[in-house]
Structures are given as structure tokens and as C-alpha cells.
N, CA, C and O atoms as a GROMACS GRO file, in nm:
protein
  568
    1MET      N    1  -2.889  -1.597   6.755
    1MET     CA    2  -2.998  -1.517   6.807
    1MET      C    3  -3.038  -1.415   6.700
    1MET      O    4  -2.952  -1.354   6.636
    2VAL      N    5  -3.168  -1.399   6.682
    2VAL     CA    6  -3.219  -1.301   6.586
    2VAL      C    7  -3.263  -1.178   6.664
    2VAL      O    8  -3.342  -1.189   6.757
    3ILE      N    9  -3.213  -1.062   6.626
    3ILE     CA   10  -3.246  -0.936   6.695
    3ILE      C   11  -3.346  -0.858   6.609
    3ILE      O   12  -3.323  -0.834   6.491
    4PHE      N   13  -3.458  -0.821   6.671
    4PHE     CA   14  -3.560  -0.739   6.604
    4PHE      C   15  -3.550  -0.600   6.664
    4PHE      O   16  -3.577  -0.579   6.782
    5ASP      N   17  -3.511  -0.503   6.578
    5ASP     CA   18  -3.481  -0.370   6.632
    5ASP      C   19  -3.563  -0.258   6.569
    5ASP      O   20  -3.538  -0.140   6.597
    6HIS      N   21  -3.660  -0.293   6.484
    6HIS     CA   22  -3.742  -0.186   6.427
    6HIS      C   23  -3.881  -0.238   6.390
    6HIS      O   24  -3.900  -0.355   6.356
    7ARG      N   25  -3.976  -0.146   6.397
    7ARG     CA   26  -4.113  -0.176   6.354
    7ARG      C   27  -4.118  -0.161   6.203
    7ARG      O   28  -4.046  -0.081   6.144
    8LEU      N   29  -4.204  -0.239   6.143
    8LEU     CA   30  -4.227  -0.229   5.999
    8LEU      C   31  -4.354  -0.149   5.977
    8LEU      O   32  -4.459  -0.182   6.031
    9GLU      N   33  -4.345  -0.046   5.898
    9GLU     CA   34  -4.462   0.038   5.868
    9GLU      C   35  -4.563  -0.038   5.783
    9GLU      O   36  -4.684  -0.027   5.802
   10LYS      N   37  -4.511  -0.114   5.689
   10LYS     CA   38  -4.597  -0.190   5.599
   10LYS      C   39  -4.590  -0.336   5.639
   10LYS      O   40  -4.482  -0.392   5.654
   11VAL      N   41  -4.706  -0.398   5.656
   11VAL     CA   42  -4.710  -0.540   5.692
   11VAL      C   43  -4.665  -0.621   5.570
   11VAL      O   44  -4.722  -0.608   5.462
   12PRO      N   45  -4.563  -0.704   5.587
   12PRO     CA   46  -4.516  -0.783   5.473
   12PRO      C   47  -4.620  -0.887   5.431
   12PRO      O   48  -4.708  -0.924   5.509
   13ASP      N   49  -4.608  -0.933   5.306
   13ASP     CA   50  -4.700  -1.035   5.256
   13ASP      C   51  -4.692  -1.162   5.340
   13ASP      O   52  -4.793  -1.230   5.360
   14ALA      N   53  -4.574  -1.194   5.387
   14ALA     CA   54  -4.555  -1.312   5.473
   14ALA      C   55  -4.449  -1.277   5.576
   14ALA      O   56  -4.352  -1.207   5.546
   15THR      N   57  -4.467  -1.325   5.696
   15THR     CA   58  -4.367  -1.302   5.799
   15THR      C   59  -4.294  -1.433   5.826
   15THR      O   60  -4.345  -1.542   5.800
   16THR      N   61  -4.174  -1.419   5.879
   16THR     CA   62  -4.094  -1.536   5.912
   16THR      C   63  -4.159  -1.614   6.025
   16THR      O   64  -4.168  -1.737   6.020
   17TRP      N   65  -4.206  -1.541   6.129
   17TRP     CA   66  -4.269  -1.606   6.244
   17TRP      C   67  -4.388  -1.523   6.293
   17TRP      O   68  -4.387  -1.400   6.283
   18ASP      N   69  -4.488  -1.591   6.346
   18ASP     CA   70  -4.594  -1.530   6.425
   18ASP      C   71  -4.558  -1.559   6.570
   18ASP      O   72  -4.544  -1.675   6.608
   19LEU      N   73  -4.543  -1.455   6.651
   19LEU     CA   74  -4.494  -1.470   6.788
   19LEU      C   75  -4.605  -1.436   6.888
   19LEU      O   76  -4.635  -1.318   6.907
   20PRO      N   77  -4.667  -1.537   6.952
   20PRO     CA   78  -4.768  -1.509   7.053
   20PRO      C   79  -4.702  -1.466   7.185
   20PRO      O   80  -4.615  -1.536   7.237
   21LEU      N   81  -4.744  -1.351   7.238
   21LEU     CA   82  -4.690  -1.298   7.362
   21LEU      C   83  -4.802  -1.266   7.459
   21LEU      O   84  -4.911  -1.225   7.418
   22THR      N   85  -4.776  -1.286   7.588
   22THR     CA   86  -4.871  -1.247   7.692
   22THR      C   87  -4.871  -1.095   7.704
   22THR      O   88  -4.787  -1.028   7.645
   23ALA      N   89  -4.965  -1.042   7.780
   23ALA     CA   90  -4.972  -0.897   7.801
   23ALA      C   91  -4.842  -0.846   7.863
   23ALA      O   92  -4.791  -0.741   7.822
   24GLU      N   93  -4.790  -0.918   7.961
   24GLU     CA   94  -4.664  -0.876   8.024
   24GLU      C   95  -4.550  -0.877   7.922
   24GLU      O   96  -4.469  -0.784   7.919
   25GLU      N   97  -4.543  -0.980   7.840
   25GLU     CA   98  -4.436  -0.989   7.741
   25GLU      C   99  -4.448  -0.880   7.635
   25GLU      O  100  -4.347  -0.833   7.583
   26ARG      N  101  -4.571  -0.839   7.601
   26ARG     CA  102  -4.589  -0.733   7.502
   26ARG      C  103  -4.539  -0.599   7.555
   26ARG      O  104  -4.517  -0.507   7.477
   27GLY      N  105  -4.521  -0.588   7.686
   27GLY     CA  106  -4.467  -0.466   7.746
   27GLY      C  107  -4.315  -0.465   7.754
   27GLY      O  108  -4.256  -0.366   7.796
   28ARG      N  109  -4.252  -0.575   7.715
   28ARG     CA  110  -4.106  -0.585   7.719
   28ARG      C  111  -4.050  -0.553   7.581
   28ARG      O  112  -4.072  -0.629   7.486
   29THR      N  113  -3.981  -0.446   7.570
   29THR     CA  114  -3.928  -0.409   7.439
   29THR      C  115  -3.776  -0.417   7.433
   29THR      O  116  -3.714  -0.376   7.334
   30ARG      N  117  -3.717  -0.469   7.536
   30ARG     CA  118  -3.574  -0.502   7.536
   30ARG      C  119  -3.563  -0.632   7.614
   30ARG      O  120  -3.538  -0.633   7.735
   31TYR      N  121  -3.584  -0.741   7.542
   31TYR     CA  122  -3.596  -0.868   7.612
   31TYR      C  123  -3.562  -0.983   7.520
   31TYR      O  124  -3.590  -0.979   7.400
   32ARG      N  125  -3.500  -1.086   7.575
   32ARG     CA  126  -3.471  -1.209   7.502
   32ARG      C  127  -3.586  -1.306   7.526
   32ARG      O  128  -3.620  -1.338   7.640
   33PHE      N  129  -3.644  -1.353   7.418
   33PHE     CA  130  -3.753  -1.450   7.425
   33PHE      C  131  -3.702  -1.585   7.382
   33PHE      O  132  -3.656  -1.602   7.269
   34ASP      N  133  -3.709  -1.681   7.471
   34ASP     CA  134  -3.676  -1.820   7.439
   34ASP      C  135  -3.806  -1.898   7.446
   34ASP      O  136  -3.850  -1.938   7.554
   35LYS      N  137  -3.868  -1.919   7.331
   35LYS     CA  138  -3.997  -1.986   7.324
   35LYS      C  139  -3.983  -2.114   7.243
   35LYS      O  140  -3.910  -2.117   7.145
   36PRO      N  141  -4.053  -2.218   7.284
   36PRO     CA  142  -4.047  -2.342   7.207
   36PRO      C  143  -4.089  -2.318   7.062
   36PRO      O  144  -4.187  -2.249   7.034
   37GLY      N  145  -4.013  -2.376   6.970
   37GLY     CA  146  -4.045  -2.365   6.828
   37GLY      C  147  -3.984  -2.243   6.761
   37GLY      O  148  -4.005  -2.221   6.641
   38PHE      N  149  -3.910  -2.163   6.836
   38PHE     CA  150  -3.849  -2.042   6.781
   38PHE      C  151  -3.700  -2.042   6.814
   38PHE      O  152  -3.660  -2.098   6.916
   39PRO      N  153  -3.618  -1.980   6.729
   39PRO     CA  154  -3.480  -1.957   6.773
   39PRO      C  155  -3.482  -1.850   6.883
   39PRO      O  156  -3.586  -1.789   6.907
   40SER      N  157  -3.371  -1.828   6.948
   40SER     CA  158  -3.366  -1.720   7.047
   40SER      C  159  -3.393  -1.588   6.975
   40SER      O  160  -3.328  -1.556   6.876
   41LEU      N  161  -3.490  -1.513   7.027
   41LEU     CA  162  -3.527  -1.385   6.968
   41LEU      C  163  -3.499  -1.276   7.070
   41LEU      O  164  -3.527  -1.292   7.189
   42PHE      N  165  -3.443  -1.166   7.023
   42PHE     CA  166  -3.420  -1.052   7.110
   42PHE      C  167  -3.490  -0.932   7.049
   42PHE      O  168  -3.463  -0.893   6.935
   43ILE      N  169  -3.582  -0.876   7.125
   43ILE     CA  170  -3.650  -0.755   7.080
   43ILE      C  171  -3.581  -0.636   7.145
   43ILE      O  172  -3.565  -0.632   7.267
   44GLN      N  173  -3.540  -0.541   7.063
   44GLN     CA  174  -3.466  -0.425   7.111
   44GLN      C  175  -3.527  -0.300   7.047
   44GLN      O  176  -3.478  -0.249   6.946
   45LEU      N  177  -3.636  -0.253   7.109
   45LEU     CA  178  -3.705  -0.133   7.063
   45LEU      C  179  -3.683  -0.022   7.164
   45LEU      O  180  -3.635  -0.048   7.274
   46PRO      N  181  -3.717   0.103   7.130
   46PRO     CA  182  -3.701   0.212   7.226
   46PRO      C  183  -3.776   0.184   7.356
   46PRO      O  184  -3.888   0.134   7.355
   47ARG      N  185  -3.714   0.219   7.466
   47ARG     CA  186  -3.778   0.200   7.597
   47ARG      C  187  -3.911   0.273   7.600
   47ARG      O  188  -3.927   0.381   7.542
   48GLY      N  189  -4.007   0.212   7.669
   48GLY     CA  190  -4.139   0.272   7.679
   48GLY      C  191  -4.232   0.231   7.567
   48GLY      O  192  -4.350   0.266   7.569
   49SER      N  193  -4.180   0.159   7.468
   49SER     CA  194  -4.265   0.110   7.359
   49SER      C  195  -4.355   0.000   7.413
   49SER      O  196  -4.325  -0.063   7.515
   50PHE      N  197  -4.463  -0.024   7.344
   50PHE     CA  198  -4.552  -0.134   7.379
   50PHE      C  199  -4.590  -0.204   7.250
   50PHE      O  200  -4.624  -0.139   7.150
   51LEU      N  201  -4.586  -0.335   7.252
   51LEU     CA  202  -4.621  -0.413   7.134
   51LEU      C  203  -4.769  -0.445   7.134
   51LEU      O  204  -4.825  -0.482   7.237
   52HIS      N  205  -4.832  -0.431   7.020
   52HIS     CA  206  -4.974  -0.460   7.003
   52HIS      C  207  -4.990  -0.578   6.909
   52HIS      O  208  -4.909  -0.596   6.818
   53PRO      N  209  -5.094  -0.659   6.930
   53PRO     CA  210  -5.119  -0.766   6.833
   53PRO      C  211  -5.132  -0.707   6.692
   53PRO      O  212  -5.200  -0.607   6.671
   54GLY      N  213  -5.065  -0.771   6.598
   54GLY     CA  214  -5.064  -0.723   6.460
   54GLY      C  215  -4.940  -0.641   6.426
   54GLY      O  216  -4.912  -0.620   6.308
   55ASP      N  217  -4.865  -0.595   6.528
   55ASP     CA  218  -4.741  -0.524   6.500
   55ASP      C  219  -4.643  -0.618   6.431
   55ASP      O  220  -4.635  -0.736   6.464
   56CYS      N  221  -4.570  -0.564   6.336
   56CYS     CA  222  -4.466  -0.641   6.267
   56CYS      C  223  -4.331  -0.578   6.298
   56CYS      O  224  -4.316  -0.455   6.296
   57LEU      N  225  -4.234  -0.663   6.327
   57LEU     CA  226  -4.098  -0.617   6.357
   57LEU      C  227  -4.002  -0.679   6.257
   57LEU      O  228  -4.025  -0.789   6.207
   58GLY      N  229  -3.894  -0.607   6.230
   58GLY     CA  230  -3.793  -0.655   6.138
   58GLY      C  231  -3.657  -0.664   6.204
   58GLY      O  232  -3.629  -0.595   6.302
   59SER      N  233  -3.573  -0.749   6.147
   59SER     CA  234  -3.435  -0.764   6.194
   59SER      C  235  -3.342  -0.707   6.087
   59SER      O  236  -3.381  -0.694   5.972
   60PRO      N  237  -3.219  -0.673   6.125
   60PRO     CA  238  -3.123  -0.624   6.026
   60PRO      C  239  -3.092  -0.728   5.917
   60PRO      O  240  -3.046  -0.693   5.809
   61THR      N  241  -3.117  -0.856   5.947
   61THR     CA  242  -3.087  -0.962   5.851
   61THR      C  243  -3.210  -1.004   5.769
   61THR      O  244  -3.203  -1.101   5.694
   62GLY      N  245  -3.321  -0.931   5.784
   62GLY     CA  246  -3.437  -0.953   5.698
   62GLY      C  247  -3.548  -1.041   5.753
   62GLY      O  248  -3.652  -1.054   5.689
   63GLU      N  249  -3.529  -1.101   5.870
   63GLU     CA  250  -3.638  -1.179   5.929
   63GLU      C  251  -3.747  -1.085   5.980
   63GLU      O  252  -3.719  -0.971   6.017
   64THR      N  253  -3.868  -1.134   5.982
   64THR     CA  254  -3.981  -1.055   6.033
   64THR      C  255  -4.064  -1.139   6.129
   64THR      O  256  -4.070  -1.261   6.117
   65ILE      N  257  -4.126  -1.071   6.225
   65ILE     CA  258  -4.222  -1.138   6.313
   65ILE      C  259  -4.348  -1.053   6.320
   65ILE      O  260  -4.344  -0.931   6.309
   66THR      N  261  -4.458  -1.121   6.339
   66THR     CA  262  -4.586  -1.056   6.366
   66THR      C  263  -4.622  -1.090   6.510
   66THR      O  264  -4.621  -1.207   6.550
   67ILE      N  265  -4.654  -0.989   6.588
   67ILE     CA  266  -4.690  -1.007   6.728
   67ILE      C  267  -4.836  -1.051   6.736
   67ILE      O  268  -4.924  -0.991   6.674
   68LEU      N  269  -4.861  -1.156   6.814
   68LEU     CA  270  -4.996  -1.204   6.843
   68LEU      C  271  -5.020  -1.194   6.993
   68LEU      O  272  -4.925  -1.190   7.071
   69ALA      N  273  -5.146  -1.190   7.033
   69ALA     CA  274  -5.182  -1.192   7.176
   69ALA      C  275  -5.201  -1.338   7.216
   69ALA      O  276  -5.291  -1.405   7.165
   70ALA      N  277  -5.117  -1.386   7.306
   70ALA     CA  278  -5.125  -1.524   7.352
   70ALA      C  279  -5.241  -1.540   7.451
   70ALA      O  280  -5.273  -1.448   7.526
   71ASP      N  281  -5.302  -1.656   7.449
   71ASP     CA  282  -5.399  -1.689   7.552
   71ASP      C  283  -5.325  -1.707   7.684
   71ASP      O  284  -5.214  -1.759   7.688
   72GLU      N  285  -5.388  -1.663   7.793
   72GLU     CA  286  -5.330  -1.680   7.925
   72GLU      C  287  -5.441  -1.698   8.027
   72GLU      O  288  -5.554  -1.657   8.002
   73PRO      N  289  -5.412  -1.760   8.141
   73PRO     CA  290  -5.515  -1.778   8.244
   73PRO      C  291  -5.557  -1.643   8.300
   73PRO      O  292  -5.474  -1.557   8.328
   74LEU      N  293  -5.688  -1.625   8.317
   74LEU     CA  294  -5.743  -1.499   8.367
   74LEU      C  295  -5.862  -1.524   8.457
   74LEU      O  296  -5.925  -1.630   8.452
   75LEU      N  297  -5.894  -1.424   8.540
   75LEU     CA  298  -6.022  -1.419   8.609
   75LEU      C  299  -6.112  -1.328   8.528
   75LEU      O  300  -6.073  -1.215   8.495
   76HIS      N  301  -6.230  -1.375   8.497
   76HIS     CA  302  -6.330  -1.301   8.418
   76HIS      C  303  -6.441  -1.263   8.516
   76HIS      O  304  -6.510  -1.350   8.569
   77VAL      N  305  -6.458  -1.134   8.538
   77VAL     CA  306  -6.549  -1.081   8.641
   77VAL      C  307  -6.669  -1.016   8.574
   77VAL      O  308  -6.654  -0.929   8.488
   78THR      N  309  -6.789  -1.060   8.614
   78THR     CA  310  -6.911  -1.004   8.556
   78THR      C  311  -7.013  -0.977   8.666
   78THR      O  312  -7.004  -1.028   8.777
   79SER      N  313  -7.111  -0.894   8.630
   79SER     CA  314  -7.223  -0.864   8.718
   79SER      C  315  -7.337  -0.811   8.633
   79SER      O  316  -7.314  -0.745   8.532
   80GLY      N  317  -7.458  -0.840   8.673
   80GLY     CA  318  -7.574  -0.783   8.605
   80GLY      C  319  -7.591  -0.636   8.639
   80GLY      O  320  -7.670  -0.567   8.575
   81ASP      N  321  -7.520  -0.589   8.738
   81ASP     CA  322  -7.530  -0.450   8.785
   81ASP      C  323  -7.398  -0.380   8.754
   81ASP      O  324  -7.296  -0.410   8.817
   82ARG      N  325  -7.399  -0.286   8.660
   82ARG     CA  326  -7.274  -0.219   8.620
   82ARG      C  327  -7.214  -0.136   8.734
   82ARG      O  328  -7.092  -0.117   8.737
   83LEU      N  329  -7.296  -0.086   8.826
   83LEU     CA  330  -7.242  -0.010   8.939
   83LEU      C  331  -7.156  -0.102   9.027
   83LEU      O  332  -7.050  -0.061   9.073
   84ILE      N  333  -7.201  -0.223   9.050
   84ILE     CA  334  -7.123  -0.319   9.129
   84ILE      C  335  -6.993  -0.352   9.056
   84ILE      O  336  -6.887  -0.363   9.118
   85LEU      N  337  -7.001  -0.367   8.923
   85LEU     CA  338  -6.880  -0.394   8.844
   85LEU      C  339  -6.783  -0.276   8.853
   85LEU      O  340  -6.662  -0.295   8.862
   86LEU      N  341  -6.837  -0.155   8.850
   86LEU     CA  342  -6.755  -0.034   8.863
   86LEU      C  343  -6.688  -0.030   9.001
   86LEU      O  344  -6.571   0.008   9.011
   87LYS      N  345  -6.760  -0.068   9.105
   87LYS     CA  346  -6.701  -0.071   9.239
   87LYS      C  347  -6.591  -0.176   9.247
   87LYS      O  348  -6.489  -0.154   9.312
   88ALA      N  349  -6.612  -0.289   9.181
   88ALA     CA  350  -6.507  -0.393   9.178
   88ALA      C  351  -6.382  -0.337   9.109
   88ALA      O  352  -6.270  -0.360   9.156
   89ALA      N  353  -6.401  -0.265   8.999
   89ALA     CA  354  -6.288  -0.204   8.928
   89ALA      C  355  -6.215  -0.105   9.019
   89ALA      O  356  -6.092  -0.099   9.019
   90TYR      N  357  -6.290  -0.028   9.096
   90TYR     CA  358  -6.230   0.067   9.189
   90TYR      C  359  -6.141  -0.005   9.290
   90TYR      O  360  -6.026   0.035   9.313
   91HIS      N  361  -6.193  -0.112   9.351
   91HIS     CA  362  -6.116  -0.184   9.453
   91HIS      C  363  -5.992  -0.250   9.393
   91HIS      O  364  -5.888  -0.256   9.458
   92LEU      N  365  -6.002  -0.301   9.270
   92LEU     CA  366  -5.885  -0.360   9.204
   92LEU      C  367  -5.783  -0.251   9.169
   92LEU      O  368  -5.663  -0.271   9.185
   93GLY      N  369  -5.830  -0.138   9.121
   93GLY     CA  370  -5.741  -0.027   9.089
   93GLY      C  371  -5.669   0.025   9.212
   93GLY      O  372  -5.553   0.065   9.204
   94ASN      N  373  -5.738   0.024   9.324
   94ASN     CA  374  -5.678   0.068   9.449
   94ASN      C  375  -5.562  -0.023   9.489
   94ASN      O  376  -5.476   0.017   9.568
   95ARG      N  377  -5.560  -0.145   9.436
   95ARG     CA  378  -5.453  -0.241   9.462
   95ARG      C  379  -5.351  -0.246   9.348
   95ARG      O  380  -5.262  -0.330   9.346
   96HIS      N  381  -5.366  -0.154   9.252
   96HIS     CA  382  -5.272  -0.144   9.138
   96HIS      C  383  -5.261  -0.274   9.061
   96HIS      O  384  -5.153  -0.314   9.019
   97VAL      N  385  -5.374  -0.340   9.042
   97VAL     CA  386  -5.379  -0.466   8.969
   97VAL      C  387  -5.395  -0.436   8.820
   97VAL      O  388  -5.486  -0.363   8.782
   98PRO      N  389  -5.307  -0.490   8.735
   98PRO     CA  390  -5.331  -0.476   8.590
   98PRO      C  391  -5.470  -0.531   8.558
   98PRO      O  392  -5.504  -0.643   8.596
   99LEU      N  393  -5.549  -0.450   8.487
   99LEU     CA  394  -5.691  -0.482   8.470
   99LEU      C  395  -5.738  -0.448   8.330
   99LEU      O  396  -5.711  -0.340   8.278
  100GLU      N  397  -5.808  -0.542   8.270
  100GLU     CA  398  -5.877  -0.517   8.143
  100GLU      C  399  -6.019  -0.473   8.179
  100GLU      O  400  -6.090  -0.544   8.250
  101VAL      N  401  -6.058  -0.358   8.130
  101VAL     CA  402  -6.187  -0.299   8.165
  101VAL      C  403  -6.277  -0.296   8.042
  101VAL      O  404  -6.237  -0.249   7.935
  102ASN      N  405  -6.396  -0.348   8.059
  102ASN     CA  406  -6.497  -0.350   7.953
  102ASN      C  407  -6.629  -0.312   8.019
  102ASN      O  408  -6.644  -0.327   8.140
  103LEU      N  409  -6.724  -0.263   7.941
  103LEU     CA  410  -6.854  -0.227   7.999
  103LEU      C  411  -6.923  -0.345   8.067
  103LEU      O  412  -6.999  -0.327   8.161
  104ASP      N  413  -6.896  -0.467   8.018
  104ASP     CA  414  -6.967  -0.584   8.068
  104ASP      C  415  -6.881  -0.679   8.150
  104ASP      O  416  -6.934  -0.774   8.208
  105TYR      N  417  -6.750  -0.657   8.158
  105TYR     CA  418  -6.665  -0.746   8.234
  105TYR      C  419  -6.533  -0.679   8.270
  105TYR      O  420  -6.495  -0.576   8.214
  106LEU      N  421  -6.465  -0.740   8.365
  106LEU     CA  422  -6.328  -0.706   8.402
  106LEU      C  423  -6.247  -0.833   8.389
  106LEU      O  424  -6.299  -0.943   8.408
  107ARG      N  425  -6.119  -0.820   8.356
  107ARG     CA  426  -6.030  -0.936   8.352
  107ARG      C  427  -5.900  -0.901   8.422
  107ARG      O  428  -5.848  -0.790   8.410
  108LEU      N  429  -5.848  -0.999   8.495
  108LEU     CA  430  -5.722  -0.982   8.566
  108LEU      C  431  -5.652  -1.116   8.580
  108LEU      O  432  -5.713  -1.221   8.558
  109ALA      N  433  -5.526  -1.112   8.617
  109ALA     CA  434  -5.450  -1.235   8.640
  109ALA      C  435  -5.510  -1.310   8.758
  109ALA      O  436  -5.560  -1.248   8.852
  110PRO      N  437  -5.503  -1.443   8.755
  110PRO     CA  438  -5.559  -1.522   8.866
  110PRO      C  439  -5.493  -1.488   8.999
  110PRO      O  440  -5.371  -1.477   9.009
  111ASP      N  441  -5.576  -1.472   9.100
  111ASP     CA  442  -5.529  -1.445   9.235
  111ASP      C  443  -5.642  -1.487   9.328
  111ASP      O  444  -5.748  -1.424   9.328
  112PRO      N  445  -5.622  -1.592   9.408
  112PRO     CA  446  -5.732  -1.642   9.491
  112PRO      C  447  -5.781  -1.542   9.596
  112PRO      O  448  -5.900  -1.540   9.629
  113VAL      N  449  -5.691  -1.459   9.648
  113VAL     CA  450  -5.733  -1.359   9.748
  113VAL      C  451  -5.823  -1.255   9.682
  113VAL      O  452  -5.927  -1.218   9.737
  114LEU      N  453  -5.784  -1.207   9.563
  114LEU     CA  454  -5.867  -1.109   9.492
  114LEU      C  455  -5.998  -1.172   9.446
  114LEU      O  456  -6.101  -1.106   9.447
  115ALA      N  457  -5.994  -1.298   9.406
  115ALA     CA  458  -6.118  -1.365   9.364
  115ALA      C  459  -6.217  -1.370   9.480
  115ALA      O  460  -6.336  -1.344   9.461
  116ASP      N  461  -6.170  -1.403   9.601
  116ASP     CA  462  -6.258  -1.404   9.718
  116ASP      C  463  -6.311  -1.265   9.749
  116ASP      O  464  -6.429  -1.250   9.781
  117MET      N  465  -6.224  -1.162   9.740
  117MET     CA  466  -6.268  -1.025   9.764
  117MET      C  467  -6.377  -0.987   9.665
  117MET      O  468  -6.479  -0.928   9.703
  118LEU      N  469  -6.357  -1.020   9.538
  118LEU     CA  470  -6.455  -0.986   9.435
  118LEU      C  471  -6.588  -1.055   9.459
  118LEU      O  472  -6.694  -0.994   9.445
  119ARG      N  473  -6.584  -1.182   9.494
  119ARG     CA  474  -6.709  -1.254   9.524
  119ARG      C  475  -6.780  -1.189   9.642
  119ARG      O  476  -6.903  -1.182   9.646
  120GLY      N  477  -6.702  -1.142   9.739
  120GLY     CA  478  -6.759  -1.072   9.853
  120GLY      C  479  -6.828  -0.941   9.815
  120GLY      O  480  -6.917  -0.894   9.885
  121LEU      N  481  -6.784  -0.882   9.704
  121LEU     CA  482  -6.848  -0.760   9.654
  121LEU      C  483  -6.975  -0.790   9.574
  121LEU      O  484  -7.050  -0.699   9.538
  122GLY      N  485  -6.999  -0.920   9.548
  122GLY     CA  486  -7.123  -0.958   9.480
  122GLY      C  487  -7.112  -0.977   9.330
  122GLY      O  488  -7.214  -0.978   9.261
  123VAL      N  489  -6.990  -0.993   9.279
  123VAL     CA  490  -6.974  -1.017   9.136
  123VAL      C  491  -6.947  -1.166   9.111
  123VAL      O  492  -6.910  -1.240   9.203
  124ARG      N  493  -6.965  -1.207   8.987
  124ARG     CA  494  -6.934  -1.345   8.948
  124ARG      C  495  -6.789  -1.348   8.899
  124ARG      O  496  -6.745  -1.259   8.827
  125VAL      N  497  -6.717  -1.452   8.938
  125VAL     CA  498  -6.577  -1.468   8.899
  125VAL      C  499  -6.561  -1.606   8.836
  125VAL      O  500  -6.593  -1.707   8.898
  126ALA      N  501  -6.512  -1.609   8.713
  126ALA     CA  502  -6.488  -1.734   8.643
  126ALA      C  503  -6.342  -1.739   8.598
  126ALA      O  504  -6.284  -1.636   8.565
  127GLU      N  505  -6.285  -1.857   8.598
  127GLU     CA  506  -6.150  -1.876   8.546
  127GLU      C  507  -6.161  -1.908   8.398
  127GLU      O  508  -6.235  -1.999   8.358
  128ILE      N  509  -6.088  -1.833   8.316
  128ILE     CA  510  -6.090  -1.853   8.171
  128ILE      C  511  -5.948  -1.850   8.118
  128ILE      O  512  -5.853  -1.817   8.189
  129THR      N  513  -5.935  -1.884   7.992
  129THR     CA  514  -5.809  -1.866   7.919
  129THR      C  515  -5.842  -1.784   7.795
  129THR      O  516  -5.925  -1.823   7.713
  130ALA      N  517  -5.776  -1.668   7.782
  130ALA     CA  518  -5.804  -1.576   7.672
  130ALA      C  519  -5.688  -1.477   7.661
  130ALA      O  520  -5.607  -1.466   7.753
  131PRO      N  521  -5.680  -1.404   7.551
  131PRO     CA  522  -5.582  -1.295   7.544
  131PRO      C  523  -5.617  -1.187   7.648
  131PRO      O  524  -5.734  -1.167   7.681
  132PHE      N  525  -5.514  -1.120   7.700
  132PHE     CA  526  -5.532  -1.020   7.806
  132PHE      C  527  -5.488  -0.884   7.753
  132PHE      O  528  -5.378  -0.870   7.700
  133PHE      N  529  -5.575  -0.784   7.769
  133PHE     CA  530  -5.547  -0.648   7.723
  133PHE      C  531  -5.568  -0.549   7.838
  133PHE      O  532  -5.667  -0.476   7.838
  134PRO      N  533  -5.476  -0.546   7.937
  134PRO     CA  534  -5.493  -0.454   8.049
  134PRO      C  535  -5.478  -0.310   8.006
  134PRO      O  536  -5.412  -0.280   7.906
  135GLU      N  537  -5.540  -0.221   8.082
  135GLU     CA  538  -5.526  -0.077   8.057
  135GLU      C  539  -5.379  -0.039   8.073
  135GLU      O  540  -5.309  -0.093   8.158
  136ARG      N  541  -5.334   0.054   7.992
  136ARG     CA  542  -5.194   0.098   7.994
  136ARG      C  543  -5.188   0.249   8.016
  136ARG      O  544  -5.284   0.321   7.988
  137GLY      N  545  -5.075   0.295   8.065
  137GLY     CA  546  -5.047   0.437   8.063
  137GLY      C  547  -5.067   0.513   8.192
  137GLY      O  548  -5.015   0.624   8.205
  138ALA      N  549  -5.139   0.459   8.288
  138ALA     CA  550  -5.163   0.535   8.410
  138ALA      C  551  -5.087   0.475   8.528
  138ALA      O  552  -5.112   0.511   8.643
  139PHE      N  553  -4.995   0.384   8.501
  139PHE     CA  554  -4.921   0.320   8.611
  139PHE      C  555  -4.814   0.415   8.663
  139PHE      O  556  -4.753   0.491   8.588
  140HIS      N  557  -4.795   0.408   8.792
  140HIS     CA  558  -4.688   0.486   8.856
  140HIS      C  559  -4.640   0.408   8.976
  140HIS      O  560  -4.706   0.313   9.019
  141SER      N  561  -4.528   0.447   9.031
  141SER     CA  562  -4.477   0.379   9.148
  141SER      C  563  -4.476   0.476   9.265
  141SER      O  564  -4.473   0.597   9.247
  142HIS      N  565  -4.480   0.420   9.383
  142HIS     CA  566  -4.478   0.502   9.506
  142HIS      C  567  -4.340   0.507   9.562
  142HIS      O  568  -4.317   0.570   9.665
   0.00000   0.00000   0.00000
């Protein structure tokens, strides 16, 4: 198992591996990743860290990885009316759904119940595959 325990300030000329991770996986900074085509990798960074695409990590034995954003299934929500899109974001936030917010679209993990709710609000919902960048930092538990 290769353990990656520190960020690299300078991006190396070449990395040992490019590691595509989902949004959820990029939030795991103490986790064993068993991915096809890779040896067992263990990321051990300070708790509360978040990995961003382009981050480079190093191991004590000299291996390096570059973090990539993996494509994942998503709901892509659009509307010609930004107020309706804003209302959709409000209703999703009220349900504590991880959400990517953009002026022209919202993205979230597939959920048929939420897709029906969103269509009921008058927005368009399409299933896509793309990297996911949900908002971070305002999550809390009850």
C-alpha cells in the first residue's frame, strides 16, 4: 500500500499516477482507495482537508499523485428564469442536498424524488455525466 501523507507545494514535472476522484472521494482525506489500475492507495492528510483537482500529493517513498475530478452521474437543472432556478436551489438546500450552484444551472446527485420535485417547480432536469463540484463549507448536522 502506498501512503500519501503530504501536499506538494510545487507540481512535479511528472507524477506517478493521475487519480480521478468523485466529489465525495475528494472530501475523504483519511481513506484507503482501491481503484482498478492502481495499487492500494491510502491518503492520510489532516482532518478537514479537501482535495481539489490539480492537487499533488507525495508519499514518504517518493511516489506522487495528481488529483483529478472524476466524471459521475448527475442531475443538471436549468431554467430560462433565474428566479425559478434560485427557488429550486432554496428547496434543495432546505433538504441539505450537496449542490453545485452556477448562475445558469444546478447540479446534484441523481435522485428520482428530487427530480420530480424539481420538474414540479418548473425547471428542466437532465441526466448527465460530468465532474461534480458541490458547494463546501456551510454543512452542519442537527
